[in-house]
N, C-alpha and C positions, 0 to 999 in steps of 0.2 A: 236292549236294556238301558234304562235311564236311572241315574242316581242323584239324589240331593242329600247332602250330609252336613251336619253340624255336630257339636259336642252334645246337643240335646237329643237329636233323633236322626237316623239314617233312613231315607225313603228310597225304596227300589221299585221301579215300575217295569213289568215284563208283560209281553203279549200272552194272552191265554184264550184260545179260541177266537171268538169275535169280540172279546173284551180285553181288559188289562188287569193284572194282579198287582195291587199296591201293597207293599209290605213296609211297615213302619217299625223299626227296631230301636229301642231306647238306647241312647248313648250314655257316657259316663256322667253327664250333668243332669240326667233325667231323674229328678227326685221329687216325690216318690215315683217308683216305676209304675207302669200301667197296672191297674187292679182288675180282677175279674168282674165282668158285667153280670150282676145277679140274674139268675135264670128267669125270675118273674118279670123283671124289668125288660129283659131281652124279648120276652114274649109280647109284652105290651108295645114295645117299639117296632117290632117286626111288622112290616106292611102298613105302618102308620102313614107314611107318605112315600111315593116312588123315589124321591130324591134323597131321602134319609137312609144312608147306607151304613149298616152295621158291619163289624168284623165277620168274616166268612164263618168262623166257628167261635164258640165261646172261649174266652181265655181260661185255661185250666189253672194257672198259678200266676202270681204277680211277676212282672218283669219280662214276660215273653213278648215276642213281636206281635203286632196286630196286622192282619191281612184282610184286605178288602177287594172286591171286584167292582170295577167301574168301566164305563164305555168311553174312556178317553185316556191319552197317554201323558197329559200335562195338567198341572193345576191352573186355575184361572189366572194366577199371578204371572205365569209364563205366557199365556195367550195374549196378555195385554201388549206384548212386544210385536204382535202381528195386527196391523191396522185393519186388514180385511176380515179379521175374525171377531171384530167387536160384537156383531149380532150374536155369535155363539156365546160370548162372555155374558152378554145381557140376558140371554135365555137361561144360562146357568145361575146367574144371580137372582133372577125371578123365581126359579125353582127353589133355590136355597131359602129365599124369603118365605115362600109358601111352606116349606118343610119346617122352618122355625115356628111359624104360626101354628102348625099342627102339633108340634112338640109342646108349645106353651099352653095349649088348650088342655093338655093332660093334667089330671090331679097329680100334684107333686108327690113322688114316692118317698117314704120315710127313710129308705136305705141310702138315698143321696143327700148328703149334708154339707159338703164343702162349698165355699163361696167361689165366685168366678175366679179361675186360676190366674188369668192374665192380670187382673186388677190386684189380686193378692200378691203375685210375684213382684209387681211394680211397687206396691206399698212397702214390702219388705226391703227392697233395694233402696227406696227413698229414705227409709228409716235407718238402714245400716250401711249401705254401700258395699256390702260384702261380695256379692256375685260379680260386680264390675266396678272395682274401686277407682280405676283411672277415669272412667266416665263420670263417676260420682264426684270426684274432685273437680273435673271440668264443669259439671253441672252446678256445683256450689259456687264456682267462680263466675260462670256466665249468667246464671239465673238468680243467684243470691238466696239467702235463707228465707226471705219473705215469700218468694215465689215457690220455693220447695215446700214450705209449710202449707201453702194453698193447695199444691198438688197432692200432698199427703192427706189433707183434710178432705179433698174431693174423693180420693180413694176410700177413705173411711166411710164417707156418706154412701158411696156405691156399694160397698161391702155390707154395710148396715147390719141389722140383727139377723140371726139365722132364719131360714125359711124362705118363702117366696115360690116362684115358678120353677119348674124343671128347665134347666138351661143346657144348651149344647156345650157351652163353656169355652169354645175356641172357634166360633164361626169366623172364618177368614178365607182369604184368597188362596192360601196354601192347601186348604182342605175342601175346596170346591172344585169339582172336576167337570169341565164342559165336555159336551159330546152329544151324540144322538139321544142318550138318556142321562141328563145331568145328575151329578151326585154330590151330596154333602157328606163327607166321611164323618161318622159320628160314633159316640160311645166311649171315646178315650178320655174326654174332659168333662163329663157330665157334672153339673153343679146346680146350686140353688140360688135364686135371686130374682130380680125383676126381669121379666121377659124383654122389656124394652132395652135393657143393657146388652143382651145377646145380639140384638139387631143393631143397636147403636155402635157396638164394637166393630161390626163389619162396615157400617156406613163411615165410621171415623177412619178406618183403614183406607177406604177409597179417598177420603179427603186428604189423608196423609200422603198418599201417592200423588195426588194432584198438586199438593204443595211441593213435594220433592221434584216433580217435573218443572214447576214454575221457578224453583231455585236452582235449576240446572243439575240436580243430583241424579235424576233418572230420565234423561231425555228420550230414551228408547221406549218409555212407557206412556207416551203422550196418548190421551184418549179423551172421549167425551164423558168425563166423570160425573157430570150432572145426570146424564142418561143412565149411567151405571147405578148411581144411587137411587134413581127413580125406579129402576127395575127391581131392586131389593124391596123398596117400599110398596110397590104395586103387588109384588108377590106376597108380602106380609099382610097386606090388606088394611093397614091403618098407619097413620103417620107416627114417626118416632123422632123425638128430639135428640139432637146430638150435642147440644151446647155443653161446653166444658170437657167433653171427652176427647176431642181431637188432640190437644197437647198431651194427654195421657197416652193416647195411641202412638203418637210420634215418639214419645219417650220410651215406650215399651219396645218399639222396633229398634231404637238405638241401644237400649239395654240388652236386648236379646242378641243383637249382633256382637256387641262387646263381650258378653258373657259366653256365648256359644260358638262364635267364630273367632273373634280376636279384636284387639284394639285397632282402630283406623282413625287417623287425624280428621278424616272427613266427617266423623260422627259429631264433631263440634258444630258443624253446619246444621245438624238436626236440632241442636240446642238453640241455635239462632231462630229456627222456625218455631220452636216452643215459645221462646220469649216473644216473638212477633205475634203469635196467635193469642197468647195470654194478655197482651196489651192491645189487642184489636187492630194490629197492623196487618195489611195485606201481604 
């Protein structure tokens, strides 16, 4: 059994037959708790794409854990630490890109209305600082009010008016499971907005990790990130611009660590990365 736990969610992975059972249990900071996936939407998403993996059974009531079956024991983020497994990661990212393309081609269902949760979470923190006050004070000092205003404006633009495509809402290396049948765990964060944001969020995460490696923050995750980004784009089938999203993705990672794990002085180095990217420095 493998566990990954923060104050947001506890993930437990256990073998089940020739696959693995992934159980995601909401933690005390998970607000709002997971909501039931409407039956009509579940029927629409079932068998939409082989990599798009829904919870094993419908959620009967809000707040219960979500259980998935996948053919791998670790998320893509963990596989990055194994250089000989890069082809496996690229295959999974290609499959995730293709699954997102299939999702975005669907007519957007009226029962899904919320905006992209990652961007919304970051915008709330930028405006109030409440979920991670120590990091917010550090960001105000390191980035300054003008840069923080620019970041908040960018969030507002991305959130935009209601409507748009059906989004996965949290396409990330934590929810992509490499294996003989790659999976993108889905259904927990469904949202509405521009489909390009869904893909760009994942591409920006890969750029964030590349920057963390370059700045000595994650030396074990050295990889060919250009090839990984290309795998996502090839799977998606069309180019997606990521301009302006990388600093938001870096800051989201720093926020989530501070809010759901705890304060670490090393988080200020992520603020340095944000400043460098915003000013066009390598």
